[in-house]
C-alpha positions as a Python dict, from the first residue, in 0.01 Angstrom:
ca = {
    (1, 'M'): (0, 0, 0),
    (2, 'Q'): (-286, 64, -237),
    (3, 'K'): (-282, -89, -584),
    (4, 'Q'): (-196, 143, -872),
    (5, 'V'): (-504, 259, -1063),
    (6, 'I'): (-471, 266, -1442),
    (7, 'L'): (-685, 528, -1617),
    (8, 'T'): (-723, 682, -1959),
    (9, 'D'): (-721, 1062, -1992),
    (10, 'E'): (-1100, 1051, -2016),
    (11, 'G'): (-1130, 834, -1706),
    (12, 'L'): (-905, 1067, -1507),
    (13, 'R'): (-1113, 1369, -1611),
    (14, 'N'): (-1436, 1189, -1514),
    (15, 'Y'): (-1308, 1099, -1167),
    (16, 'E'): (-1168, 1449, -1108),
    (17, 'E'): (-1502, 1603, -1211),
    (18, 'E'): (-1693, 1364, -984),
    (19, 'L'): (-1464, 1451, -691),
    (20, 'E'): (-1506, 1824, -751),
    (21, 'F'): (-1887, 1783, -770),
    (22, 'L'): (-1901, 1582, -447),
    (23, 'K'): (-1680, 1829, -258),
    (24, 'T'): (-1852, 2146, -375),
    (25, 'V'): (-2209, 2091, -492),
    (26, 'K'): (-2310, 1773, -308),
    (27, 'R'): (-2159, 1876, 28),
    (28, 'K'): (-2356, 2204, 14),
    (29, 'E'): (-2680, 2022, -74),
    (30, 'I'): (-2636, 1783, 218),
    (31, 'A'): (-2545, 2066, 458),
    (32, 'E'): (-2866, 2245, 360),
    (33, 'K'): (-3071, 1928, 419),
    (34, 'L'): (-2913, 1889, 763),
    (35, 'K'): (-2981, 2253, 845),
    (36, 'E'): (-3349, 2218, 746),
    (37, 'A'): (-3386, 1893, 942),
    (38, 'R'): (-3229, 2048, 1256),
    (39, 'A'): (-3473, 2338, 1232),
    (40, 'Q'): (-3761, 2090, 1276),
    (41, 'G'): (-3663, 2032, 1638),
    (42, 'D'): (-3625, 1693, 1807),
    (43, 'L'): (-3352, 1502, 1620),
    (44, 'S'): (-3416, 1168, 1792),
    (45, 'E'): (-3723, 1094, 1578),
    (46, 'N'): (-3635, 1297, 1272),
    (47, 'A'): (-3622, 1074, 962),
    (48, 'E'): (-3509, 1360, 736),
    (49, 'Y'): (-3212, 1426, 964),
    (50, 'D'): (-3117, 1056, 973),
    (51, 'A'): (-3143, 1033, 593),
    (52, 'A'): (-2927, 1342, 546),
    (53, 'K'): (-2664, 1207, 790),
    (54, 'D'): (-2660, 877, 598),
    (55, 'E'): (-2622, 1065, 270),
    (56, 'Q'): (-2340, 1271, 422),
    (57, 'G'): (-2157, 953, 527),
    (58, 'I'): (-2190, 799, 181),
    (59, 'N'): (-2070, 1121, 15),
    (60, 'E'): (-1766, 1155, 244),
    (61, 'S'): (-1679, 790, 193),
    (62, 'R'): (-1686, 832, -186),
    (63, 'I'): (-1470, 1147, -159),
    (64, 'Q'): (-1210, 952, 42),
    (65, 'E'): (-1222, 665, -208),
    (66, 'L'): (-1169, 899, -505),
    (67, 'E'): (-888, 1091, -331),
    (68, 'A'): (-706, 766, -250),
    (69, 'M'): (-755, 642, -606),
    (70, 'L'): (-624, 964, -759),
    (71, 'K'): (-312, 954, -539),
    (72, 'N'): (-219, 617, -694),
    (73, 'V'): (-317, 682, -1054),
    (74, 'K'): (-118, 599, -1365),
    (75, 'V'): (-256, 771, -1673),
    (76, 'I'): (-213, 584, -1999),
    (77, 'D'): (-9, 798, -2239),
    (78, 'S'): (-176, 742, -2576),
    (79, 'S'): (138, 865, -2754),
    (80, 'E'): (319, 558, -2620),
    (81, 'L'): (58, 319, -2763),
    (82, 'T'): (108, 151, -3097),
    (83, 'N'): (-136, 10, -3347),
    (84, 'E'): (78, -303, -3370),
    (85, 'M'): (-58, -481, -3062),
    (86, 'V'): (-332, -448, -2802),
    (87, 'H'): (-232, -248, -2491),
    (88, 'V'): (-427, -101, -2201),
    (89, 'G'): (-583, 206, -2363),
    (90, 'S'): (-615, 50, -2709),
    (91, 'K'): (-942, 77, -2896),
    (92, 'I'): (-1002, -238, -3095),
    (93, 'K'): (-1250, -393, -3333),
    (94, 'V'): (-1289, -767, -3302),
    (95, 'H'): (-1502, -1025, -3476),
    (96, 'D'): (-1702, -1223, -3220),
    (97, 'Y'): (-1747, -1570, -3368),
    (98, 'D'): (-2022, -1668, -3120),
    (99, 'F'): (-2251, -1386, -3233),
    (100, 'D'): (-2097, -1353, -3583),
    (101, 'E'): (-2062, -977, -3545),
    (102, 'D'): (-1792, -712, -3526),
    (103, 'V'): (-1766, -535, -3190),
    (104, 'D'): (-1568, -229, -3074),
    (105, 'Y'): (-1396, -238, -2737),
    (106, 'Q'): (-1147, -29, -2542),
    (107, 'I'): (-916, -202, -2297),
    (108, 'V'): (-907, 5, -1975),
    (109, 'G'): (-798, -29, -1613),
    (110, 'A'): (-1035, -212, -1380),
    (111, 'S'): (-1170, 103, -1212),
    (112, 'E'): (-1279, 243, -1548),
    (113, 'A'): (-1438, -76, -1684),
    (114, 'D'): (-1790, -56, -1824),
    (115, 'P'): (-1855, -365, -2037),
    (116, 'F'): (-2204, -252, -2138),
    (117, 'N'): (-2039, 50, -2304),
    (118, 'G'): (-1751, -141, -2463),
    (119, 'K'): (-1488, -70, -2195),
    (120, 'L'): (-1324, -398, -2093),
    (121, 'S'): (-1104, -427, -1786),
    (122, 'D'): (-746, -535, -1842),
    (123, 'E'): (-810, -776, -1552),
    (124, 'S'): (-1119, -941, -1705),
    (125, 'P'): (-1077, -1275, -1884),
    (126, 'V'): (-1145, -1121, -2227),
    (127, 'G'): (-937, -808, -2165),
    (128, 'M'): (-640, -1011, -2037),
    (129, 'A'): (-660, -1252, -2329),
    (130, 'L'): (-662, -973, -2591),
    (131, 'L'): (-360, -789, -2446),
    (132, 'G'): (-42, -836, -2647),
    (133, 'H'): (-214, -968, -2959),
    (134, 'A'): (-196, -817, -3308),
    (135, 'I'): (-434, -763, -3599),
    (136, 'G'): (-534, -1097, -3750),
    (137, 'D'): (-478, -1294, -3430),
    (138, 'V'): (-758, -1526, -3324),
    (139, 'V'): (-797, -1535, -2947),
    (140, 'E'): (-992, -1799, -2759),
    (141, 'V'): (-1097, -1708, -2407),
    (142, 'E'): (-1242, -1922, -2130),
    (143, 'T'): (-1512, -1716, -1958),
    (144, 'P'): (-1763, -1804, -1687),
    (145, 'N'): (-2017, -1855, -1970),
    (146, 'G'): (-1790, -2087, -2167),
    (147, 'E'): (-1528, -2039, -2434),
    (148, 'V'): (-1552, -1743, -2671),
    (149, 'K'): (-1348, -1671, -2982),
    (150, 'F'): (-1244, -1334, -3125),
    (151, 'E'): (-1040, -1224, -3424),
    (152, 'I'): (-868, -887, -3389),
    (153, 'L'): (-962, -676, -3692),
    (154, 'E'): (-834, -331, -3599),
    (155, 'I'): (-625, -159, -3329),
    (156, 'R'): (-646, 218, -3271),
    (157, 'K'): (-504, 460, -3014),
}
């Protein structure tokens, strides 16, 4: 049984849009490339044909992955979130003591994580450590790069 995928509304929309693009636009582009490559004749030494077949395989694999993911999705209902404590889906502002700066994060499911854009996985060391804490709590987290310390300044839906 596949693990349940936790997504925000935005994450669900993004994956649904990607799936629609791959099934409609990308499939047609690849079919056209294959058609053009076949028209060149001998397929045994046709690099364009081989590249298009590889691209087709990658595209179909991603479609299957997205379809499986979307069958097991749990969308975070923002109306059920509170500003009292950090949940999956919460947007938070923390003070990072190591860098002496305030940083905004959103705690999201692992498949939606993008730490460079402030989206922390609920399964990451920092994401896990912040879950369940309230404004004013100081959280110390052991990470692969050593211990880091955050103070939760704000929690939003």
